[in-house]
ZAMARGU-4260 file (C-alpha; in steps of 0.2 Angstrom, whole numbers, plus 5000, padded with zeros to 4 digits):
<rodrens>
0) 5034/5018/4823 | 5023/5003/4819 | 5006/5010/4813 | 4997/4993/4814 | 4983/4991/4826
5) 4986/4988/4844 | 4980/4971/4850 | 4968/4971/4864 | 4974/4954/4869 | 4986/4954/4883
10) 5004/4957/4878 | 5019/4946/4883 | 5022/4960/4896 | 5006/4956/4906 | 5009/4954/4924
15) 5001/4959/4940 | 5012/4948/4951 | 5027/4957/4959 | 5036/4939/4961 | 5037/4938/4942
20) 5053/4945/4934 | 5043/4953/4920 | 5033/4963/4932 | 5049/4974/4934 | 5054/4974/4916
25) 5051/4992/4909 | 5048/4986/4892 | 5035/4974/4897 | 5026/4987/4907 | 5026/4999/4892
30) 5018/4986/4881 | 5004/4984/4894 | 5002/5003/4897 | 5001/5005/4878 | 4988/4991/4876
35) 4977/4997/4891 | 4977/5015/4886 | 4971/5009/4869 | 4957/4999/4876 | 4952/5013/4888
40) 4953/5026/4874 | 4941/5015/4864 | 4929/5011/4878 | 4928/5028/4888 | 4916/5020/4901
45) 4927/5027/4916 | 4927/5046/4912 | 4918/5051/4928 | 4929/5044/4942 | 4947/5051/4945
50) 4957/5063/4934 | 4967/5049/4926 | 4954/5045/4912 | 4950/5063/4907 | 4969/5066/4907
55) 4972/5051/4896 | 4957/5056/4884 | 4963/5074/4883 | 4980/5069/4877 | 4974/5056/4864
60) 4961/5068/4857 | 4969/5085/4858 | 4988/5082/4857 | 4991/5065/4848 | 4978/5062/4835
65) 4970/5047/4842 | 4987/5038/4843 | 4990/5032/4861 | 5008/5027/4855 | 5013/5045/4854
70) 5010/5048/4873 | 5027/5052/4881 | 5034/5045/4897 | 5031/5061/4906 | 5013/5061/4900
75) 5011/5043/4905 | 5017/5048/4923 | 5004/5062/4924 | 4990/5050/4920 | 4997/5037/4932
80) 4998/5050/4946 | 4980/5056/4944 | 4975/5039/4949 | 4971/5038/4969 | 4966/5019/4969
85) 4947/5021/4972 | 4945/5005/4962 | 4929/5011/4955 | 4936/5009/4936 | 4939/4991/4940
90) 4922/4989/4947 | 4914/4997/4932 | 4926/4989/4919 | 4919/4975/4908 | 4936/4968/4903
95) 4944/4963/4920 | 4953/4949/4927 | 4939/4947/4941 | 4926/4945/4927 | 4937/4932/4918
100) 4938/4942/4902 | 4951/4938/4889 | 4958/4956/4890 | 4963/4954/4909 | 4963/4972/4912
105) 4965/4979/4930 | 4970/4998/4928 | 4973/5001/4947 | 4985/4987/4947 | 4994/4993/4932
110) 4996/5010/4941 | 5003/5001/4956 | 5015/4992/4944 | 5021/5008/4936 | 5024/5016/4954
115) 5033/5001/4960 | 5045/5002/4945 | 5047/5021/4948 | 5050/5018/4966 | 5063/5005/4963
120) 5072/5015/4950 | 5072/5032/4958 | 5068/5030/4976 | 5055/5038/4987 | 5053/5056/4993
125) 5054/5060/5012 | 5035/5064/5011 | 5031/5047/5004 | 5041/5038/5017 | 5033/5047/5031
130) 5015/5046/5024 | 5018/5027/5021 | 5021/5023/5040 | 5005/5028/5050 | 5010/5017/5064
135) 5026/5026/5067 | 5017/5043/5066 | 5005/5037/5079 | 5020/5032/5091 | 5028/5049/5089
140) 5012/5058/5092 | 5009/5048/5108 | 5026/5052/5113 | 5022/5071/5111 | 5009/5070/5125
145) 4996/5078/5115 | 5007/5092/5107 | 5005/5084/5090 | 4987/5087/5090 | 4990/5106/5096
150) 5004/5108/5082 | 4992/5101/5069 | 4981/5117/5071 | 4995/5129/5071 | 4999/5139/5055
155) 5018/5138/5057 | 5018/5120/5059 | 5006/5117/5045 | 5017/5127/5034 | 5032/5116/5039
160) 5022/5100/5035 | 5017/5107/5018 | 5035/5112/5013 | 5044/5097/5020 | 5032/5083/5020
165) 5020/5088/5006 | 5004/5088/5018 | 4992/5102/5012 | 4991/5115/5025 | 4972/5116/5023
170) 4969/5098/5026 | 4959/5093/5041 | 4970/5080/5050 | 4963/5068/5062 | 4968/5069/5080
175) 4979/5056/5088 | 4972/5047/5102 | 4981/5047/5119 | 4978/5029/5122 | 4977/5016/5108
180) 4964/5004/5105 | 4976/4990/5109 | 4979/4998/5126 | 4961/4999/5129 | 4958/4981/5125
185) 4973/4975/5136 | 4966/4985/5151 | 4949/4978/5147 | 4956/4960/5148 | 4952/4956/5130
190) 4970/4952/5125 | 4979/4936/5130 | 4976/4917/5131 | 4976/4905/5117 | 4969/4909/5099
195) 4951/4904/5098 | 4934/4913/5097 | 4922/4916/5083 | 4930/4931/5077 | 4947/4941/5079
200) 4947/4959/5077 | 4958/4968/5065 | 4956/4986/5071 | 4966/4994/5057 | 4980/5008/5061
205) 4967/5022/5060 | 4956/5015/5073 | 4972/5010/5083 | 4980/5027/5083 | 4966/5039/5079
210) 4949/5034/5084 | 4949/5019/5096 | 4931/5022/5101 | 4926/5015/5083 | 4935/4998/5089
215) 4927/4999/5106 | 4909/5001/5099 | 4912/4987/5087 | 4917/4975/5101 | 4902/4981/5111
220) 4890/4978/5096 | 4897/4961/5093 | 4897/4955/5111 | 4879/4962/5112 | 4875/4949/5098
225) 4883/4935/5107 | 4899/4934/5096 | 4914/4928/5104 | 4926/4941/5097 | 4945/4942/5102
230) 4957/4956/5102 | 4976/4954/5099 | 4992/4963/5101 | 5005/4968/5089 | 4995/4971/5073
235) 5002/4983/5060 | 4996/4994/5046 | 4989/4984/5031 | 5002/4991/5020 | 4990/5001/5008
240) 4999/5019/5012 | 5016/5012/5007 | 5009/5002/4992 | 5000/5017/4984 | 5017/5024/4982
245) 5024/5009/4975 | 5034/5004/4990 | 5032/4985/4992 | 5045/4981/5005 | 5036/4988/5020
250) 5019/4980/5015 | 5027/4963/5014 | 5036/4965/5031 | 5020/4972/5039 | 5008/4958/5032
255) 5021/4945/5037 | 5019/4950/5055 | 5000/4951/5054 | 4999/4934/5046 | 5009/4927/5060
260) 4996/4934/5073 | 4980/4931/5063 | 4983/4914/5056 | 4982/4903/5072 | 4964/4911/5074
265) 4959/4908/5056 | 4965/4890/5058 | 4955/4888/5073 | 4939/4894/5063 | 4939/4912/5067
270) 4934/4926/5055 | 4945/4941/5053 | 4934/4956/5056 | 4942/4972/5048 | 4935/4989/5053
275) 4941/4999/5038 | 4935/4995/5020 | 4952/5000/5013 | 4961/4987/5024 | 4948/4973/5021
280) 4950/4976/5003 | 4969/4974/5004 | 4968/4959/5014 | 4955/4950/5004 | 4961/4955/4986
285) 4978/4962/4986 | 4989/4953/5000 | 4988/4935/4992 | 4996/4942/4976 | 5008/4955/4984
290) 5016/4946/4998 | 5032/4935/4995 | 5028/4918/4988 | 5032/4909/5004 | 5019/4920/5013
295) 5005/4917/5000 | 4997/4901/5007 | 4995/4910/5024 | 4989/4926/5015 | 4976/4916/5006
300) 4969/4907/5021 | 4967/4924/5030 | 4960/4932/5015 | 4946/4919/5014 | 4942/4923/5032
305) 4941/4942/5031 | 4925/4950/5033 | 4918/4968/5037 | 4910/4969/5054 | 4894/4974/5047
310) 4895/4960/5034 | 4898/4947/5048 | 4884/4953/5059 | 4872/4953/5044 | 4876/4935/5041
315) 4869/4930/5058 | 4853/4941/5057 | 4842/4926/5057 | 4850/4917/5072 | 4842/4918/5089
320) 4856/4928/5096 | 4854/4943/5084 | 4849/4957/5095 | 4836/4970/5091 | 4834/4976/5109
325) 4837/4994/5104 | 4834/5007/5118 | 4836/5023/5108 | 4835/5028/5090 | 4841/5043/5078
330) 4823/5041/5072 | 4821/5047/5054 | 4832/5049/5039 | 4850/5043/5040 | 4862/5048/5025
335) 4873/5033/5022 | 4889/5034/5011 | 4895/5019/5003 | 4914/5019/5002 | 4923/5014/4986
340) 4933/5001/4993 | 4917/4992/5000 | 4910/4993/4983 | 4926/4985/4976 | 4923/4970/4987
345) 4906/4967/4980 | 4898/4962/4997 | 4884/4975/4997 | 4881/4988/5010 | 4877/4978/5026
350) 4881/4993/5037 | 4866/5002/5029 | 4856/4986/5030 | 4859/4985/5048 | 4854/5003/5051
355) 4837/4998/5045 | 4835/4986/5060 | 4834/5002/5072 | 4816/5007/5074 | 4812/5023/5064
360) 4828/5023/5054 | 4827/5026/5036 | 4844/5026/5027 | 4847/5034/5010 | 4862/5029/5001
365) 4875/5039/4992 | 4887/5030/4981 | 4898/5044/4974 | 4917/5044/4978 | 4921/5056/4993
370) 4939/5058/4985 | 4949/5055/5001 | 4956/5038/4996 | 4970/5034/5008 | 4982/5049/5010
375) 4979/5056/4993 | 4968/5070/5000 | 4981/5075/5013 | 4995/5079/4999 | 4998/5095/4991
380) 4995/5087/4974 | 4979/5078/4980 | 4970/5090/4991 | 4961/5101/4977 | 4957/5086/4966
385) 4950/5076/4981 | 4938/5090/4986 | 4933/5093/4968 | 4930/5074/4964 | 4921/5072/4981
390) 4909/5086/4978 | 4895/5075/4971 | 4896/5064/4987 | 4896/5080/4998 | 4881/5087/4989
395) 4872/5070/4989 | 4873/5068/5007 | 4867/5085/5011 | 4852/5084/5000 | 4845/5070/5010
400) 4843/5083/5024 | 4847/5069/5037 | 4852/5074/5055 | 4863/5058/5056 | 4876/5054/5043
405) 4885/5037/5042 | 4899/5029/5033 | 4910/5013/5035 | 4926/5023/5031 | 4933/5034/5045
410) 4944/5044/5032 | 4928/5047/5021 | 4920/5054/5038 | 4935/5066/5039 | 4932/5072/5021
415) 4914/5075/5024 | 4918/5084/5040 | 4929/5096/5031 | 4920/5099/5015 | 4902/5096/5020
420) 4902/5102/5038 | 4895/5085/5045 | 4906/5071/5052 | 4897/5054/5048 | 4897/5040/5061
425) 4903/5022/5058 | 4888/5010/5057 | 4895/5001/5072 | 4895/5017/5082 | 4877/5021/5077
430) 4872/5003/5083 | 4882/5004/5099 | 4873/5020/5103 | 4856/5013/5098 | 4858/4999/5111
435) 4861/5012/5124 | 4847/5020/5134 | 4853/5038/5131 | 4862/5035/5115 | 4850/5045/5104
440) 4836/5057/5109 | 4822/5046/5104 | 4818/5032/5116 | 4812/5015/5109 | 4798/5006/5119
445) 4805/4992/5129 | 4791/4980/5125 | 4796/4977/5108 | 4805/4960/5112 | 4824/4958/5111
450) 4824/4949/5094 | 4809/4958/5085 | 4813/4961/5067 | 4826/4948/5065 | 4828/4943/5046
455) 4821/4958/5040
</rodrens>
């Protein structure tokens, strides 16, 4: 074995692009894993996030006398499987591609590359294939006429899900809606006609299948602020559930379909407003590099148009149409959780900032990871670590002693509900309720003026 120093400079095996042949080369990947492990071993800035880094540092220190080259393939797998793609290490890392550093590190993308090679080489488990297709799960649940929601609360069925699909029996699962967001939008006359408008909504598969009310609240808030927002039919999952398992094919197929729907709106000048931070992160940062080369020009155009709904609404706060005609208020402290995938986009916390526009609201921000991260918290392997990792977030929100909790991530809301006993609302839902007369118990005087506070 070569005992020389491991260079921190990119090896010949550096690649984060699945269209490159070396991306799929096991030896090229090994070189980059070795280099990355050596840099992380020397830095140790990311000790406090997921279990990947503590596992790596324990191996190096306790078993391999400081030599990352002694880490075995099985041990490498354990490190990689401990990453649940919160992206906080990439946010924190001083050596990233995004920052233009010579080392060009991106640990989460390295993990994706590792899992993609493993999936191509050994295939996927049944549980991976099921969890990677939330739209299919939604269709099956609706076909059950509500029995899926009942079954998900039955011990025998949860035992089956755990043994066959690897979904932890204790995990609180979201209900499936009887009617999708798209069905509501169609019935409300918001789908159809030529592409146009100021914004087009990407409701995400979670809002589509599980909580369409968040999408309805988002439309209500945008229209209250004079935004010409359009809804469309046929959108599919952003592909993150498949890609976190290394399954690139479904992602590319789903994104291609979505691009065909969204691109005409973007070319007409519309923004793409994406409700879930995970999905907006995927569309902004990952799709342009993960789709097939022929789809990349379209993916880049759509990525440039992607915004979080709160980010878009904040961008028009100084315009005359920005509405502060709130009729009710939660009045007092609101505990706001900043989702990891919102932090990864470096756009600030506009949902929290918008809450300040509601009279009497005082948001307090908690920035710890909740630990849910896609489907990780649902799995047998991830349920316990996700709860342990999320404890700082649970405790931080509870310490605020706020009657109202808020977060931009619907899955984070589910995690807080299970482990902290409170289900946060989406900022769009808080705003929608505050615009209503009886949305919250505290009325707001009607003589404030409909645009008082704009620009605050």
